[in-house]
Backbone bond lengths (Angstrom), bond angles and torsions (degrees), N, CA, C in turn:
res aa  C-N    CA-C-N  psi(-1)  N-CA   C-N-CA  omega(-1)  CA-C   N-CA-C  phi
1 M - - - 1.466 - - 1.525 111.00 -
2 F 1.351 115.34 -45.71 1.462 119.41 179.83 1.529 110.28 -61.43
3 R 1.334 115.65 -41.08 1.464 119.81 179.55 1.524 110.89 -61.70
4 R 1.337 116.28 -38.75 1.471 120.30 179.88 1.533 110.61 -65.48
5 V 1.320 116.83 -40.24 1.468 120.93 178.28 1.521 110.26 -61.76
6 I 1.342 115.64 -43.36 1.465 119.90 179.32 1.521 110.79 -62.00
7 L 1.340 116.30 -41.02 1.462 119.99 179.97 1.525 111.59 -64.52
8 F 1.353 115.83 -41.70 1.463 119.31 176.60 1.522 111.12 -63.84
9 F 1.337 115.69 -37.86 1.464 121.19 179.44 1.521 110.54 -62.27
10 I 1.332 115.30 -47.06 1.469 120.50 179.44 1.517 110.73 -64.42
11 A 1.337 115.97 -41.36 1.470 119.99 179.04 1.518 110.82 -61.56
12 G 1.337 116.70 -39.15 1.458 120.52 178.00 1.509 112.11 -61.63
13 I 1.326 115.80 -41.02 1.461 119.82 178.07 1.525 110.35 -63.21
14 L 1.341 115.91 -44.94 1.463 120.02 -177.57 1.522 111.94 -64.20
15 V 1.334 116.41 -36.84 1.470 120.03 -176.75 1.516 111.65 -79.97
16 F 1.342 116.42 -46.58 1.461 120.16 -170.28 1.523 114.03 -100.70
17 G 1.329 118.37 -15.23 1.455 119.90 -173.21 1.499 115.04 -119.76
18 C 1.330 117.98 30.30 1.460 120.43 -178.70 1.526 111.10 -119.47
19 A 1.307 114.42 149.83 1.467 121.46 175.94 1.525 107.24 -142.39
20 K 1.312 116.40 175.25 1.459 122.22 178.90 1.528 109.53 -114.11
21 V 1.311 116.42 138.26 1.457 121.23 176.65 1.515 109.27 -75.63
22 A 1.325 116.52 130.44 1.460 120.18 175.42 1.525 109.00 -59.56
23 V 1.289 116.99 144.18 1.468 126.80 178.49 1.528 111.80 81.26
24 T 1.326 119.03 -57.69 1.470 120.41 -174.54 1.519 113.08 -87.19
25 G 1.334 118.00 -27.47 1.448 120.63 -179.01 1.516 114.38 79.13
26 R 1.325 117.83 7.47 1.469 121.16 -179.78 1.529 110.00 -66.37
27 S 1.324 116.79 138.60 1.462 121.03 174.83 1.521 109.47 -75.73
28 Q 1.326 116.78 139.36 1.455 120.96 -179.41 1.516 110.13 -140.34
29 L 1.325 115.08 152.46 1.451 120.81 177.34 1.524 109.23 -70.62
30 S 1.337 116.60 135.65 1.461 120.36 -177.01 1.528 110.16 -144.43
31 L 1.327 115.36 81.58 1.460 121.15 176.70 1.522 111.53 -93.29
32 V 1.340 115.83 -4.70 1.468 122.49 -177.47 1.520 108.16 -121.30
33 S 1.315 117.76 137.44 1.465 121.10 178.84 1.526 110.40 -94.17
34 N 1.327 115.29 157.61 1.469 119.48 176.04 1.526 111.07 -61.87
35 S 1.334 116.51 -32.70 1.467 119.16 -179.38 1.530 111.40 -65.99
36 E 1.340 116.70 -19.74 1.463 120.82 176.90 1.526 111.84 -91.02
37 I 1.333 116.90 -44.70 1.464 119.45 -171.66 1.523 112.86 -83.64
38 I 1.336 118.64 -29.04 1.466 120.53 -177.94 1.529 111.93 -64.25
39 P 1.350 119.40 -45.15 1.475 117.81 176.47 1.527 112.72 -61.16
40 M 1.326 118.17 -36.36 1.457 121.12 177.07 1.524 110.15 -63.06
41 A 1.339 115.95 -40.96 1.459 120.60 179.56 1.524 111.30 -65.84
42 A 1.325 116.52 -41.90 1.467 120.39 -179.64 1.527 111.17 -61.97
43 Q 1.320 115.91 -40.61 1.466 120.27 178.63 1.530 111.05 -65.41
44 Q 1.330 116.28 -43.36 1.462 120.19 179.82 1.525 111.04 -66.12
45 Y 1.329 115.63 -37.31 1.472 120.41 179.62 1.520 110.89 -61.39
46 Q 1.314 116.45 -42.59 1.456 119.68 178.76 1.523 111.50 -64.57
47 E 1.333 116.46 -34.75 1.458 119.95 176.57 1.523 110.99 -64.63
48 V 1.325 116.08 -40.25 1.464 120.38 177.74 1.516 110.77 -62.87
49 L 1.329 116.76 -44.22 1.467 120.79 -178.94 1.527 111.60 -65.41
50 K 1.329 116.70 -33.17 1.466 119.66 178.24 1.528 111.05 -64.23
51 K 1.326 114.53 -38.13 1.465 119.22 -179.67 1.518 110.26 -75.47
52 G 1.346 115.97 -35.88 1.460 124.06 173.96 1.513 114.24 36.09
53 P 1.326 116.87 -132.47 1.475 124.37 -3.47 1.535 111.66 -80.62
54 I 1.326 115.36 153.63 1.456 120.76 175.66 1.523 108.83 -70.91
55 S 1.314 116.84 138.10 1.455 121.18 -179.04 1.528 111.48 -63.38
56 T 1.313 115.86 143.11 1.466 121.59 176.33 1.526 111.11 -99.71
57 D 1.340 116.56 3.49 1.463 121.12 177.56 1.525 108.40 -75.28
58 Q 1.312 116.06 101.34 1.459 120.48 -173.24 1.534 112.00 -65.13
59 E 1.323 116.80 -36.67 1.464 120.26 -177.76 1.530 110.99 -66.68
60 Q 1.329 116.90 -48.42 1.459 119.80 -179.64 1.519 111.71 -68.79
61 T 1.328 116.42 -37.39 1.461 120.01 177.65 1.526 110.69 -62.76
62 A 1.315 116.65 -42.73 1.465 121.08 178.64 1.526 110.73 -64.08
63 L 1.332 116.08 -36.09 1.464 120.74 179.08 1.530 110.44 -63.51
64 V 1.315 116.93 -47.80 1.462 121.17 179.72 1.525 110.85 -61.08
65 K 1.318 116.77 -43.62 1.465 120.47 -179.31 1.529 111.05 -68.38
66 R 1.337 117.32 -37.99 1.468 120.62 179.61 1.524 111.04 -64.67
67 V 1.322 116.28 -48.72 1.466 120.36 179.45 1.529 109.89 -63.73
68 G 1.332 116.33 -41.64 1.456 120.09 178.52 1.515 112.23 -59.16
69 G 1.320 116.50 -42.34 1.456 120.74 179.10 1.520 112.47 -63.11
70 R 1.332 116.02 -39.79 1.472 119.72 179.76 1.532 111.11 -68.65
71 I 1.346 116.34 -41.39 1.463 119.77 178.23 1.530 109.67 -65.68
72 Q 1.318 117.05 -39.82 1.469 121.19 177.85 1.528 110.37 -57.48
73 K 1.319 117.35 -48.03 1.464 121.07 -179.60 1.528 111.25 -62.16
74 A 1.345 115.84 -38.82 1.464 119.99 178.49 1.525 110.83 -63.98
75 V 1.320 116.00 -42.54 1.463 120.83 178.61 1.527 110.13 -62.18
76 E 1.310 116.73 -47.25 1.463 120.56 -178.87 1.525 110.72 -62.88
77 Q 1.326 116.60 -37.94 1.462 120.97 177.57 1.527 110.36 -65.72
78 Y 1.313 116.56 -46.49 1.465 120.46 -178.68 1.524 110.54 -61.55
79 M 1.324 117.14 -47.00 1.462 120.58 -177.11 1.531 110.78 -65.50
80 A 1.332 116.82 -35.32 1.461 120.29 177.20 1.528 110.16 -65.55
81 Q 1.316 116.71 -41.06 1.470 120.60 179.26 1.522 111.43 -63.95
82 Q 1.321 116.70 -30.95 1.460 121.19 -179.24 1.529 112.39 -89.61
83 G 1.345 116.26 1.83 1.455 119.83 -177.74 1.518 112.29 66.84
84 A 1.340 115.74 30.71 1.466 120.62 -174.22 1.522 112.13 -122.56
85 S 1.315 117.58 24.64 1.467 120.41 -178.90 1.526 112.31 -60.02
86 S 1.324 116.46 -26.41 1.464 119.64 -179.54 1.527 111.70 -62.81
87 Q 1.328 117.37 -23.09 1.456 120.94 179.24 1.529 112.38 -69.62
88 L 1.333 116.15 -14.06 1.464 120.44 178.29 1.534 111.77 -95.68
89 E 1.312 116.88 5.49 1.460 120.11 179.16 1.530 110.14 -60.95
90 G 1.318 115.49 131.38 1.461 119.99 -179.00 1.518 113.98 93.50
91 F 1.335 117.44 -11.90 1.466 120.22 178.67 1.536 109.52 -68.49
92 A 1.304 115.76 132.54 1.462 122.30 174.81 1.525 105.44 -132.80
93 W 1.313 115.53 87.89 1.451 122.48 -170.50 1.531 112.02 -60.79
94 E 1.325 115.46 141.78 1.458 121.39 177.44 1.522 108.41 -153.95
95 F 1.327 116.32 137.11 1.464 121.40 -176.73 1.528 108.85 -130.83
96 N 1.318 116.71 119.79 1.455 121.13 -178.15 1.520 111.56 -134.87
97 L 1.322 114.79 152.43 1.467 122.82 177.21 1.517 108.27 -113.01
98 I 1.335 116.46 120.41 1.458 122.39 -178.66 1.520 109.68 -98.01
99 D 1.307 115.39 132.76 1.464 120.81 -178.23 1.531 109.51 -77.97
100 D 1.319 115.53 98.85 1.463 122.16 179.14 1.527 107.53 -148.79
101 P 1.329 118.14 103.92 1.463 121.94 -175.14 1.523 114.48 -77.81
102 K 1.337 117.17 -1.55 1.464 119.72 -176.32 1.533 113.47 -113.13
103 T 1.323 117.12 -25.39 1.462 120.40 -175.24 1.522 110.54 -91.30
104 V 1.323 116.29 105.66 1.468 121.29 178.72 1.525 107.24 -86.61
105 N 1.326 115.59 88.57 1.457 118.43 -172.14 1.522 111.39 -161.07
106 A 1.321 115.09 163.71 1.468 124.28 171.44 1.511 105.72 -158.14
107 W 1.330 117.22 153.89 1.453 119.94 179.12 1.521 110.55 -156.26
108 C 1.334 114.18 162.94 1.465 121.05 176.24 1.514 107.83 -133.53
109 M 1.321 116.35 120.34 1.460 121.47 177.99 1.528 110.37 -81.32
110 P 1.335 117.01 161.45 1.462 119.82 172.94 1.534 110.42 -52.34
111 G 1.316 116.10 134.86 1.456 120.04 -178.66 1.512 114.00 97.56
112 G 1.338 117.31 1.29 1.465 120.43 174.36 1.511 116.11 85.84
113 K 1.322 117.80 24.93 1.467 121.73 178.08 1.526 109.21 -91.39
114 V 1.337 116.46 109.48 1.464 122.42 -172.47 1.521 111.26 -110.20
115 A 1.323 115.54 141.07 1.467 121.40 173.37 1.519 109.27 -135.67
116 F 1.312 115.74 131.69 1.467 123.49 170.40 1.523 107.23 -109.96
117 Y 1.317 116.96 148.91 1.460 122.01 174.50 1.529 108.14 -107.79
118 T 1.323 115.92 142.51 1.469 119.69 -173.82 1.517 112.85 -58.20
119 A 1.332 118.28 -26.64 1.463 120.62 -177.97 1.525 113.06 -66.47
120 I 1.329 117.54 -20.87 1.460 119.14 -179.89 1.524 112.14 -86.70
121 M 1.319 117.46 -14.80 1.463 120.47 -174.98 1.534 113.65 -63.31
122 P 1.338 120.31 -41.91 1.468 118.83 177.10 1.523 113.40 -62.35
123 I 1.339 117.06 -31.09 1.462 120.10 178.17 1.525 110.09 -75.29
124 C 1.331 116.59 -35.63 1.468 119.65 173.23 1.529 110.14 -59.48
125 K 1.318 115.52 -39.17 1.475 123.92 174.48 1.516 113.42 76.57
126 D 1.337 117.79 -48.60 1.461 120.77 -176.58 1.531 109.46 -152.67
127 E 1.321 116.15 -171.19 1.457 120.76 -176.52 1.519 112.25 -62.24
128 N 1.346 116.50 -37.69 1.459 119.58 178.27 1.523 111.53 -62.23
129 G 1.332 116.13 -40.42 1.460 119.99 178.65 1.511 111.93 -64.89
130 V 1.320 116.65 -41.28 1.467 120.42 176.43 1.533 109.80 -61.36
131 A 1.329 116.53 -37.61 1.466 120.75 179.76 1.525 111.85 -65.78
132 V 1.333 116.64 -35.61 1.473 120.28 176.79 1.525 109.67 -59.35
133 V 1.328 115.43 -50.88 1.465 120.76 -177.97 1.529 110.74 -67.23
134 M 1.328 116.28 -43.25 1.464 120.72 -178.99 1.525 110.75 -61.60
135 G 1.325 116.70 -46.43 1.454 120.24 -179.78 1.519 111.74 -60.13
136 H 1.330 115.48 -42.58 1.462 120.89 -179.78 1.530 111.63 -64.64
137 E 1.325 116.95 -47.63 1.469 119.85 -176.90 1.523 111.76 -68.25
138 V 1.318 117.06 -41.06 1.467 120.31 177.18 1.528 110.08 -63.53
139 A 1.329 116.41 -35.18 1.463 120.10 178.97 1.525 111.34 -59.40
140 H 1.332 117.53 -36.07 1.465 120.31 176.60 1.529 110.58 -57.29
141 A 1.340 116.01 -42.77 1.466 120.20 -178.33 1.528 111.30 -70.75
142 I 1.330 116.91 -41.86 1.460 120.39 -178.69 1.529 110.71 -67.32
143 A 1.315 116.48 -34.63 1.469 121.09 178.49 1.527 112.00 -81.06
144 N 1.321 116.30 -1.16 1.471 121.91 178.59 1.524 112.65 56.75
145 H 1.329 115.72 40.19 1.459 119.55 179.55 1.527 112.32 -65.38
146 G 1.325 116.99 -37.72 1.455 120.01 177.56 1.512 111.18 -62.75
147 R 1.319 116.10 -43.74 1.463 121.04 178.76 1.523 110.93 -63.35
148 E 1.314 116.26 -40.44 1.463 120.96 179.68 1.523 111.40 -65.34
149 R 1.343 115.84 -45.75 1.462 119.99 179.82 1.535 110.91 -63.12
150 M 1.336 116.31 -39.00 1.459 118.71 178.82 1.524 110.68 -68.00
151 S 1.326 117.45 -36.77 1.458 121.26 176.65 1.522 110.49 -62.00
152 Q 1.330 116.00 -41.80 1.465 120.30 178.08 1.527 110.53 -62.68
153 G 1.324 115.76 -41.20 1.457 120.08 179.36 1.516 112.16 -66.25
154 L 1.338 116.50 -40.89 1.468 120.79 178.02 1.518 110.62 -62.49
155 L 1.344 116.03 -43.01 1.459 120.11 -179.99 1.525 110.52 -63.18
156 Q 1.325 115.55 -40.89 1.462 120.46 -178.67 1.526 111.87 -68.01
157 Q 1.331 116.83 -40.30 1.464 120.73 -173.71 1.528 114.27 -92.05
158 F 1.337 116.39 -33.44 1.468 119.59 -172.18 1.526 114.47 -122.84
159 G 1.327 117.32 -4.78 1.448 119.09 -174.60 1.521 110.41 80.37
160 L 1.313 117.00 -160.31 1.473 121.63 -178.65 1.519 108.82 -75.12
161 S 1.351 115.67 86.08 1.469 120.88 -173.00 1.521 110.03 -130.87
162 T 1.312 115.80 154.19 1.455 120.22 174.10 1.523 109.78 -82.05
163 L 1.321 116.06 162.50 1.454 120.10 178.21 1.523 110.58 -62.91
164 G 1.343 116.75 -41.26 1.456 120.05 -179.97 1.520 111.85 -61.57
165 A 1.333 116.47 -41.53 1.462 120.35 178.67 1.517 111.07 -65.00
166 A 1.330 116.07 -40.16 1.463 120.52 179.72 1.522 110.78 -65.01
167 M 1.340 116.46 -39.85 1.467 120.27 177.72 1.523 110.62 -62.06
168 G 1.333 115.97 -37.27 1.445 119.65 179.64 1.517 112.80 -69.98
169 Q 1.350 115.85 -37.00 1.466 120.17 -179.26 1.524 112.11 -73.51
170 N 1.338 115.33 -46.33 1.472 119.44 -173.69 1.526 108.91 -153.68
171 P 1.320 117.64 82.85 1.470 120.25 -176.17 1.524 113.63 -61.75
172 S 1.323 118.57 -36.66 1.463 120.35 -178.86 1.520 111.00 -67.41
173 M 1.336 117.01 -41.13 1.465 120.79 177.18 1.521 110.39 -64.18
174 T 1.330 116.73 -40.68 1.466 120.78 -179.73 1.522 110.84 -64.86
175 Q 1.330 116.95 -40.93 1.467 120.33 176.71 1.519 110.64 -63.34
176 A 1.336 116.49 -38.07 1.467 120.21 178.20 1.524 111.01 -65.37
177 L 1.331 116.33 -38.56 1.458 120.30 177.06 1.523 110.88 -63.83
178 F 1.331 115.42 -39.95 1.460 119.19 177.84 1.520 110.67 -62.87
179 A 1.336 116.78 -44.98 1.463 120.89 179.85 1.512 110.51 -59.24
180 Q 1.303 117.23 -42.83 1.454 121.70 178.28 1.523 111.02 -65.51
181 A 1.329 115.83 -41.98 1.461 120.80 -175.92 1.517 112.41 -62.13
182 V 1.333 117.67 -35.71 1.466 120.44 -177.52 1.521 112.17 -99.41
183 G 1.342 116.51 9.60 1.451 118.70 170.24 1.500 116.97 105.26
184 Y 1.337 118.37 10.49 1.454 120.25 -179.32 1.522 113.24 -93.71
185 G 1.321 116.41 -3.72 1.453 119.55 179.09 1.513 109.40 -152.13
186 S 1.324 116.09 173.00 1.454 119.62 178.63 1.515 109.73 -157.05
187 Q 1.337 114.66 157.13 1.449 119.89 172.40 1.521 106.10 -150.32
188 L 1.322 116.28 149.52 1.456 120.63 -171.68 1.517 112.67 -55.96
189 G 1.336 116.73 -35.58 1.451 120.13 -177.68 1.515 113.88 -65.27
190 M 1.324 118.70 -18.29 1.462 121.90 -177.60 1.526 112.73 -99.30
191 L 1.345 117.84 -5.12 1.455 119.56 -170.57 1.521 113.46 -64.30
192 S 1.344 117.42 -36.73 1.457 118.76 -177.78 1.522 111.00 -62.26
193 F 1.347 116.91 -37.39 1.461 120.32 177.35 1.522 109.83 -65.96
194 S 1.320 116.67 -41.21 1.450 120.01 -177.43 1.520 111.93 -64.09
195 R 1.316 117.79 -40.76 1.465 120.13 177.80 1.520 110.49 -62.47
196 K 1.344 115.83 -40.42 1.463 120.01 177.60 1.520 110.31 -62.12
197 H 1.315 116.51 -43.27 1.459 121.22 179.55 1.517 111.48 -63.55
198 E 1.333 117.08 -41.79 1.464 120.41 179.87 1.527 110.95 -60.70
199 S 1.320 116.87 -44.72 1.466 120.44 -179.67 1.527 111.19 -65.75
200 E 1.328 116.21 -39.17 1.461 120.28 178.87 1.530 110.48 -66.36
201 A 1.329 116.57 -41.36 1.465 120.29 179.21 1.519 111.38 -65.48
202 D 1.323 117.25 -34.35 1.464 120.27 176.56 1.527 110.59 -58.45
203 K 1.319 116.11 -48.60 1.463 120.88 -176.07 1.531 111.64 -68.12
204 I 1.333 116.29 -43.49 1.463 120.03 178.87 1.525 109.99 -66.56
205 G 1.325 116.33 -40.13 1.458 121.05 -179.73 1.517 112.62 -60.64
206 L 1.329 116.68 -35.55 1.470 120.27 177.12 1.521 110.81 -59.38
207 I 1.320 116.23 -43.19 1.469 120.78 -179.04 1.525 110.70 -66.02
208 F 1.325 116.47 -43.24 1.461 119.36 -178.83 1.529 111.74 -64.82
209 M 1.337 117.09 -42.90 1.459 118.27 -179.43 1.527 110.70 -68.90
210 A 1.330 116.45 -33.54 1.466 119.80 177.79 1.522 110.64 -64.99
211 M 1.330 116.70 -44.20 1.456 120.60 179.34 1.531 111.45 -65.47
212 A 1.334 116.04 -26.75 1.468 120.72 179.51 1.529 111.64 -81.94
213 G 1.336 117.04 -2.33 1.462 120.63 177.21 1.510 114.63 94.31
214 Y 1.333 117.68 15.78 1.462 121.55 178.08 1.528 109.23 -106.29
215 D 1.316 115.98 139.93 1.460 121.68 -176.56 1.531 110.49 -70.17
216 P 1.347 118.99 117.49 1.468 121.40 179.95 1.524 113.07 -61.62
217 N 1.334 117.03 -22.24 1.466 120.10 -179.98 1.524 112.33 -63.53
218 E 1.330 116.70 -12.59 1.459 119.86 177.44 1.530 112.16 -76.04
219 A 1.333 117.20 -16.46 1.465 120.12 -176.91 1.529 113.15 -64.21
220 P 1.347 119.62 -50.45 1.463 118.52 177.28 1.527 112.50 -59.98
221 K 1.326 117.29 -33.60 1.469 121.07 -179.99 1.528 110.12 -65.63
222 F 1.339 116.17 -39.58 1.470 118.97 177.50 1.516 110.46 -60.38
223 W 1.340 117.10 -45.56 1.459 119.71 -176.91 1.523 112.30 -71.06
224 E 1.314 116.41 -25.72 1.464 119.58 172.25 1.528 109.70 -65.92
225 R 1.330 116.24 -41.43 1.471 119.56 177.10 1.527 110.89 -66.53
226 M 1.337 115.86 -40.05 1.456 119.71 178.33 1.530 110.74 -61.75
227 S 1.313 116.02 -42.32 1.459 121.04 179.59 1.522 110.81 -63.94
228 A 1.317 115.83 -43.91 1.469 120.07 179.54 1.520 110.90 -64.56
229 G 1.328 116.51 -36.83 1.462 120.77 -178.75 1.507 113.40 -70.89
230 S 1.357 117.12 -22.98 1.459 119.97 -179.37 1.515 112.75 -76.97
231 G 1.341 116.12 -19.20 1.461 119.71 -180.00 1.510 112.75 63.81
232 G 1.326 116.65 23.40 1.459 120.37 179.39 1.512 114.56 77.85
233 Q 1.340 117.75 3.28 1.469 120.53 -177.56 1.518 110.65 -88.20
234 K 1.323 116.70 71.57 1.455 121.49 178.96 1.518 109.30 -134.49
235 P 1.334 117.23 151.79 1.462 119.58 176.12 1.516 109.83 -70.86
236 P 1.347 118.53 160.25 1.465 119.98 176.46 1.513 110.42 -61.23
237 E 1.324 116.95 156.95 1.463 120.86 -173.17 1.524 112.30 -59.36
238 W 1.328 119.16 -35.92 1.461 120.78 -177.09 1.522 112.10 -67.49
239 L 1.343 117.99 -17.04 1.458 121.69 179.66 1.530 110.35 -115.92
240 S 1.320 116.32 30.52 1.452 120.77 -178.33 1.516 109.63 -128.29
241 T 1.331 115.49 147.17 1.461 118.97 176.85 1.532 111.30 -79.69
242 H 1.325 117.59 -6.41 1.453 121.46 179.53 1.530 109.81 -121.32
243 P 1.340 117.39 150.82 1.459 119.18 172.11 1.527 109.40 -62.08
244 S 1.327 117.62 155.43 1.455 119.83 175.25 1.525 108.63 -62.00
245 D 1.332 116.80 154.61 1.465 119.89 -179.63 1.526 110.89 -58.75
246 E 1.340 116.64 -37.37 1.464 120.48 -179.26 1.537 110.50 -64.62
247 T 1.333 116.00 -44.28 1.468 120.32 178.24 1.517 110.57 -64.11
248 R 1.309 115.37 -43.51 1.461 121.16 -178.31 1.529 111.13 -61.41
249 I 1.304 117.22 -46.72 1.466 121.57 -179.36 1.524 110.42 -62.77
250 S 1.328 116.08 -43.26 1.464 120.35 179.25 1.524 111.27 -62.68
251 D 1.323 117.00 -43.52 1.468 121.09 179.77 1.530 111.60 -66.36
252 L 1.332 116.57 -38.70 1.464 120.48 178.16 1.530 110.95 -63.15
253 Q 1.317 116.23 -42.03 1.462 119.91 179.31 1.529 111.04 -64.78
254 A 1.338 115.93 -36.19 1.468 119.79 178.12 1.529 111.36 -67.49
255 A 1.345 116.84 -31.65 1.466 121.28 -178.83 1.529 112.59 -86.23
256 M 1.319 117.50 -5.77 1.460 121.12 -173.45 1.533 114.64 -61.77
257 P 1.340 119.87 -43.10 1.478 118.82 -179.02 1.522 113.11 -56.53
258 E 1.348 117.72 -40.41 1.456 121.09 178.85 1.535 110.56 -66.85
259 A 1.323 116.41 -43.05 1.469 120.52 -178.46 1.528 110.99 -64.33
260 M 1.311 116.68 -37.52 1.477 120.77 -176.35 1.535 112.12 -65.83
261 K 1.322 116.51 -18.84 1.475 119.33 176.52 1.526 111.02 -64.76
262 Y 1.311 116.15 -24.58 1.468 121.17 -177.39 1.527 112.63 -95.89
263 Y 1.326 117.33 -5.61 1.457 120.56 -172.08 1.521 111.98 -89.67
264 K 1.325 114.96 125.12 1.447 121.42 174.56 1.526 107.86 -130.64
265 K 1.312 116.76 121.72 1.462 120.95 -178.32 1.524 110.93 -67.39
């Protein structure tokens, strides 16, 4: 009897809680809707900007916004071609550069809220490098990786529950799950999903940057610079939320022929 209940439970998840990733077509768990997670992301984004500080470097800020705008247009074009423009409902794109000389990072929250940190700009090197990072981070949002990770967390902590129900039961836990889902936290049990998401975002990001008019061949070069800049001080791949630089570069090169189909100088 217990086994039958479990089977029905799993079947319910498969029927009612699944979606498809744009571009790759991978099935993903989706117990949370964009209409629920995007407002949470927008609120958190504003909190991040308040803490800032926002960079006063007008040239670099303009670069981030320019590349972001081009990637945004490419995404909108791609989704329209696939008849999937409805998946962008609720997106309110925003691109900002945060003045932080130590944090080598960039991210995109659900709904198209992007932040770059000044420490990553020298590794980006130029507009093409910024496009590599921008395409990758935006790909996370388009693939709904944050929503998927939060769905996994809800299932683990609350069972087959809605976000609203989870907020009612334990709002602090739900907020923590959201923070983890969009990259503000981590736990060993979630790392395998994160590595999968990183690899998927790499491949999708190549297509977006290519459609935006940036050469995808710049992506492996960026990761070579990132690897050189780390000085080898990284955890082993099995204990990292990201693929190793060597794995990443190899996978990007394997995905290059498909990405180049979208590239027009």
